[in-house]
C-alpha positions in Angstrom: 46.6 -17.4 43.5 48.4 -18.5 40.3 51.8 -17.1 41.5 51.5 -18.9 44.8 50.8 -22.1 42.9 53.6 -21.7 40.5 56.1 -20.7 43.2 55.0 -23.7 45.3 55.5 -26.0 42.3 58.9 -24.6 41.7 60.3 -24.1 45.3 58.0 -25.8 47.8 59.9 -29.1 48.0 63.2 -27.2 48.5 61.9 -25.4 51.6 60.0 -28.4 52.9 56.5 -27.1 52.3 53.7 -29.8 52.1 51.3 -27.6 50.1 50.7 -24.1 48.7 49.3 -22.7 51.9 52.2 -24.0 54.0 54.6 -22.6 51.4 52.9 -19.2 51.6 52.9 -19.3 55.5 56.6 -20.2 55.5 57.5 -17.4 53.1 55.5 -14.8 55.0 57.1 -15.8 58.3 60.5 -15.7 56.8 60.1 -12.4 55.0 57.9 -10.5 57.4 58.6 -12.1 60.8 61.4 -11.6 63.2 64.9 -12.5 61.9 67.0 -15.0 63.7 70.7 -14.5 64.4 71.7 -16.1 61.1 69.5 -14.0 58.9 70.6 -10.8 57.1 68.6 -8.3 55.0 69.0 -5.4 52.7 67.1 -3.2 50.3 68.3 -3.2 46.7 69.5 0.1 45.1 66.1 0.4 43.3 64.6 1.0 46.8 61.7 -1.3 46.2 63.2 -4.8 46.6 63.7 -6.0 50.2 65.9 -9.1 50.4 66.5 -11.6 53.2 68.7 -14.6 53.5 69.4 -17.1 56.3 73.1 -17.6 55.9 73.1 -21.0 57.5 69.9 -22.6 56.2 70.2 -20.6 52.9 66.6 -19.7 52.8 66.2 -16.6 50.5 63.4 -14.3 49.8 62.5 -11.0 48.1 59.5 -8.8 48.7 58.3 -5.5 47.2 58.7 -2.6 49.7 56.0 -0.4 48.2 53.3 -3.0 48.1 54.4 -5.5 50.7 54.0 -8.2 48.0 56.1 -11.3 48.3 58.1 -11.9 45.1 59.8 -15.2 45.9 61.0 -17.5 48.6 63.4 -20.4 48.0 66.7 -22.1 48.6 69.2 -21.1 45.9 71.1 -24.1 44.5 74.3 -24.9 46.5 76.4 -24.6 43.3 75.0 -21.1 42.7 75.8 -20.0 46.2 79.3 -21.6 46.0 80.0 -19.9 42.6 79.3 -16.5 44.2 81.7 -17.1 47.1 79.4 -18.5 49.7 76.2 -17.4 51.4 77.4 -13.9 52.5 78.8 -13.1 49.0 75.6 -14.5 47.4 73.5 -12.2 49.5 75.9 -9.2 48.8 75.5 -9.8 45.0 71.7 -10.1 45.3 71.6 -6.9 47.4 73.6 -5.0 44.8 71.4 -6.1 41.9 70.0 -3.3 39.9 67.1 -5.2 38.2 
């Protein structure tokens, strides 16, 4: 409950969620639902972080493979995406992360 609340406070407005439950529903649909044509995914080298990103809307999320627990869902700042070379390169760098 606390993590949902803190994640909503931090990221809810960025993804257009009106409350904590809407944020959680949006995050679950994004991470565990069917991907659209603009969404790409990967599993990090640690084998336990599953990553998704919509390369057009720039929605980004991470879940834990072993538990199915959603770690985060947000829109990375545009400057952060730009500094990594655009959405595809941002995702590639996130997919390669070792931590």
